[in-house]
N, C-alpha and C positions, 0 to 999 in steps of 0.2 A: 508390755515393756512398764519396767519401776519408772516411777516418778516422785519429786521430791517437793513438798513443801519448805520452805525455808524463812526465816524470820531474818531481819539484817536489822542491827542499831544504828541508823544514822548519827551524823554528828551533830544535828541538832537537839539529840536525842529522839526522834522520832524511830518509830518503827515502821518498817517495810514489811509485807507480805509476798510473796510470791512463789511461784512455781515453775519447776524445772525436771530434765530429765538430767542434766549436767550443770551441780549447781558448782562446780569449782567455775567454770567456764561462765558461767551466770553472772556469779561474784566477780568473777574480772571483766566481766563488762561492764557493772555497774561501775566499777572502781573509774573505768576509763572516760566514764560518760556514754557508753554507749548502750548502757541498760534502758529502763524504763523511765519514762518523763518525769517520775516524783524522782527518785536516785540523780537525777542531773543537775538538778536543785538543792536537792538534802543526801549529800554524797555520802557512803556508807562507813560506817567507823569499823564495824565488826558484826560478824556471823554469830548469832545469838541460838539460832536450833535449825537442826535439819530433820524432818520426818518424810520416813519410807510410804508411799502408797502403792496398790499392787498396777494401778494404770491412771491415767490423766482423768478420766472421769470422776474416781474418787480423790484424787488431789486437787482436782477442781471445786469440788464440793468443802471440802475440809477449807480451801485458801476463800473462799466464800464465807464459811461459821468463823473463821480467824480473825476476817476485816472486819465482820461487826464487833470487834472487844476494843477496847482501849489499848492505849500501850500499856498501861499499868497491869491491865490483865494479862495480855500475853506475855508478860514478864514473869506473872504468877504461873501460866501456865509453862513455862519453862522451868520453873523451879520446880512444878509438883509433877509434871509429867514424864514418863519414859522417851525422852525423846535420845537421837542418835548423842548429840552433844548440845551444852546448853553452853555457853563461853560468856565469862563474866571478865573478862581484862584484856584490855587494849592489845593488838598485837598479834593474836592467839588465832584469830580465825584465818589467815593467810597457812598457817602451820598446818592448821588441823585440815583445812581445805585440800591441800596438796598432798599430804598423805592418803586422803578416802580416796 
């Protein structure tokens, strides 16, 4: 089953990293305060990146490595790598998530 690593930019400028099978549903949960504990106190502003992995194990390993990076390094990753999308404007995340 395909899993995705995703990066959320939070309203305070921090970046949350997570994995999910359905990124759109997970993003909606984060927005409603039903996601991770971190995003309850740091609500998401926008989706920065989504990266596809073959299975949960691969996505979990990538998540572990990504969480070791600083916010600046994560932003650099978005700019330099071939991710499914990197968004750099407010409000674009919901449009892209709903289309995918």
